N, C-alpha and C positions, 0 to 999 in steps of 0.2 A: 540604516533606517531604524527608527525607534519601534519597539514592539509594544502594542497597547496591552493594558491589563486583560488577562484572560487569553492571551495569545502566547503560544510557544513556537519556536522554530528550531529545526534540527536538520542536519545534512547527513545522509547515509550513502554508502557505496554498495551497490547491488552486487552481492557475491554469489548468487546462484547462477550457475552456468547458462541456464535457459533464459535468463532475463525476466523482465516483468511481462510475461505473456498472459494469456487468459486465466489460467488457474491461480497463479500468484496474485494477479490483480483482483480476481473475484474473492480470494481469501482476505486480501486487504480490506475490500469493501465490506465483507461480512464481519470482519473484526470490529469495525467502527460503526456498524449500522444502527445500533441502539444508543449511541452516545450523542449527547447534545453538543454539537460542534460543527464548524465548517472546516473543511480540509482542502488546502491549496497545495498542489504538487508541481514542482518546477524541475525541468531537466533539459539540458542542451538548448536553453532559450525558449522552450515551450512551456506553457502553463496548462494544468489540468485540474478539473474538479475531482477530488479524491473519492467521491461517491459515484463517479460515472465510469463504468467499464470502458465505454468507447473512448472517453477522454484519457484514461490511464493507458490504454492500448496505443493511442495516437502518440504517446511520448516515445515509443519505439526504444525503450530503455533496455539495453542489452547488458551483458556481463561487464562488471566494473564501471557501470555508469553511475555518476553522482546524481543523487535525487534529493531535493530540498523540500521539506514539509513545513508549512505554516498552518497551524491549527488555532482557531479562535472559538471561544465559547466556554460555558461553565465546566465542561468535561474535557477541555483541551489537554490537560496534563495526563489524564487517564488514557485518552486516545493516543497521545504520543508514546506513552509507556507501552501500549499494546503494539503499536507500529514498530517500535524499537525491538521488541521481542521477535517480531516476524523477520526483521533484518538480521538479528543475531542468530536466528535459527535457519537462515537462508530459505525461508518460506517452505521448510521441510514438510509442514502439515499439508500443503497442497499436493504433495507427492505420496502421501500415506495412502495405502490401498484401502484403508477403512474410512477415509475421508469422503464425504459426499461428492467432491469434485474429482475423485480419482477415476481414471479410465476403467479400473476394475469394477466400479459400481455403476458405470454408465450403461444404459440399456443398449443392446445391439438391435439395430433397425434392419 
């Protein structure tokens, strides 16, 4: 399939043992939130909006799942580079105790 100008596509393998659960998905969304682009995520035949936590969670992407990103827009390259860093670091920032999404920083109810 030809890729239009301003569109990048890349495939990653999810190497964090916990998979793409809530914290890594939220980190992904937060990473691209200010970038002018549309993000389409595909895994196991399912398609998700890369800006929707519900959509990303519905992919049920576990350890070693293949995930394809298609990003379109003026900041597509920048978004893909940021997403690539998340995968290279295995979404480690989502597990950092100083990160806002960390259990250590969540209020106890």
